[in-house]
C-alpha positions in Angstrom: 38.8 43.6 130.3 37.1 43.6 126.8 36.2 40.0 127.1 34.6 40.6 130.8 32.4 43.3 129.1 31.3 41.3 126.2 30.3 38.6 128.6 28.2 41.2 130.7 26.7 42.2 127.6 25.7 38.8 126.6 24.2 38.3 129.9 22.4 41.6 129.7 21.0 40.7 126.1 19.8 37.4 127.2 18.1 38.2 130.9 17.1 41.9 130.4 14.2 42.6 128.1 16.0 45.8 126.9 19.1 43.9 126.5 19.3 44.2 122.6 19.2 48.0 122.0 22.1 47.9 124.6 24.0 45.9 122.5 23.1 47.7 119.3 23.8 51.0 121.3 27.5 49.6 122.4 28.0 48.4 118.6 27.2 51.6 117.0 29.3 53.6 119.4 32.2 51.5 118.8 31.7 51.7 114.9 31.3 55.4 115.2 34.5 55.9 117.4 36.4 53.9 114.7 35.2 55.7 111.9 35.8 59.0 113.7 39.4 57.9 114.1 40.0 57.1 110.6 38.4 60.1 109.2 40.7 62.3 111.6 43.9 60.4 110.4 42.8 60.9 106.7 41.8 64.4 107.1 45.2 65.6 105.9 44.9 69.0 107.7 41.0 69.7 106.8 38.2 70.0 109.5 36.7 66.7 110.2 32.9 66.8 110.4 31.3 64.2 112.4 27.9 64.1 110.1 29.5 64.3 106.9 32.8 62.2 107.4 31.3 59.7 109.6 27.5 59.3 110.0 26.9 60.0 106.2 29.2 57.0 105.2 27.6 54.5 107.8 25.9 51.8 106.5 24.1 49.0 108.4 26.2 46.5 106.8 29.1 48.1 108.7 27.2 47.7 112.0 26.4 44.2 111.5 30.4 43.5 110.1 31.3 45.0 113.5 28.7 43.1 115.6 30.0 39.8 114.4 33.7 40.7 114.8 32.9 41.5 118.5 31.1 38.1 118.8 33.8 36.2 117.1 36.6 37.3 119.8 
């Protein structure tokens, strides 16, 4: 299923003027969800804050790494 979604996103990026922001939103959402799950797994019983534990630790290089990993598959 992910293969089809990636292929559709590649077509959107090539054909639509707003395709790149849509791709960037997809990669950002995917990265934030992964980081949220990791933060919850490492919480050890404490409350997880989305801003402090996820957003504050996010760097642009993480988004680039995630985009490259998605393109490599």
